[in-house]
C-alpha positions in Angstrom: 12.0 10.8 2.5 10.5 8.0 4.6 7.9 7.2 1.9 10.6 6.6 -0.8 12.8 4.2 1.2 13.0 0.6 -0.1 11.3 -1.7 2.3 10.5 -5.4 1.8 9.0 -7.7 4.4 9.8 -11.3 4.1 8.1 -13.8 6.5 10.4 -16.2 8.4 8.5 -19.1 6.9 8.3 -17.6 3.4 8.5 -20.0 0.5 11.7 -19.7 -1.7 9.6 -18.2 -4.5 8.1 -15.5 -2.2 11.6 -14.7 -0.9 12.9 -14.4 -4.4 10.0 -12.2 -5.5 10.6 -9.9 -2.5 14.3 -9.7 -3.3 13.6 -8.9 -6.9 11.4 -5.9 -6.1 13.7 -4.5 -3.4 15.1 -1.7 -5.6 11.6 -0.6 -6.8 9.7 -0.9 -3.5 10.4 2.8 -2.7 8.8 4.0 -5.9 5.8 1.8 -5.4 5.4 3.1 -1.8 5.6 6.7 -3.1 3.1 6.0 -5.9 0.6 4.5 -3.4 1.2 7.3 -0.8 0.7 10.0 -3.5 -2.4 8.4 -4.8 -4.0 8.2 -1.3 -2.9 11.8 -0.7 -4.9 12.8 -3.8 -7.9 10.7 -2.7 -8.1 12.6 0.6 -10.7 11.5 3.1 -12.4 9.3 0.5 -9.4 7.0 0.4 -9.1 3.8 -1.6 -9.3 0.1 -1.3 -6.5 -2.2 -2.4 -8.6 -3.2 -5.5 -9.3 0.4 -6.4 -5.6 1.2 -6.1 -4.7 -1.9 -8.3 -7.0 -0.7 -11.0 -6.2 3.0 -10.9 -2.4 2.6 -10.5 -2.0 -0.5 -12.7 0.0 -2.2 -10.0 -0.7 -5.9 -9.4 -2.0 -6.8 -6.0 1.0 -9.0 -5.1 3.2 -5.8 -5.4 0.7 -3.3 -4.1 -0.3 -5.1 -0.9 3.1 -5.6 0.6 4.1 -2.0 -0.1 0.8 -0.7 1.3 1.5 -2.8 4.5 4.9 -1.1 4.9 3.3 2.3 4.7 0.8 1.3 7.3 3.5 -0.1 9.6 5.4 3.2 9.2 2.3 5.1 10.2 2.1 6.9 6.9 -1.3 5.5 6.0 -4.2 4.2 8.0 -7.3 2.0 8.0 -10.3 4.3 7.9 -12.4 1.8 9.8 -14.8 1.9 6.8 -15.2 -0.6 3.9 -16.4 -0.6 0.4 -17.4 -3.6 -1.8 -15.0 -4.9 -4.3 -16.0 -6.3 -7.7 -17.2 -9.5 -6.1 -19.2 -7.7 -3.5 -16.9 -8.5 -0.6 -16.3 -5.6 1.8 -12.7 -4.2 1.7 -10.8 -1.9 3.9 -10.6 1.7 2.8 -7.1 3.2 3.3 -6.1 6.9 3.5 -3.1 9.0 4.5 -2.8 9.1 8.3 -3.9 12.2 10.1 -0.4 13.2 11.1 0.7 13.0 7.4 -2.3 15.0 6.3 -1.1 17.9 8.3 2.3 17.8 6.5 0.8 17.8 3.0 
């Protein structure tokens, strides 16, 4: 399943510590992607911000955000073009499963 595949994005100019962290998570990235995708599937049209997912899934942002990015790049989730405030009051993107994936669920 596309959601469960291991994907890690490492920038060309990544610092050695960032590259090492990405390499270390390689074998678990598929399960993080699946967890995020399933969570957003349950959220439906309401979706979730990164901070909401961090709190609800107990996944640190530095692991959640790169995995969420790969789901977006694969077209499995999408930016809803809406925002909600985080704990500091800053507006954050609300994510949800893409329309094409909703049909398959």
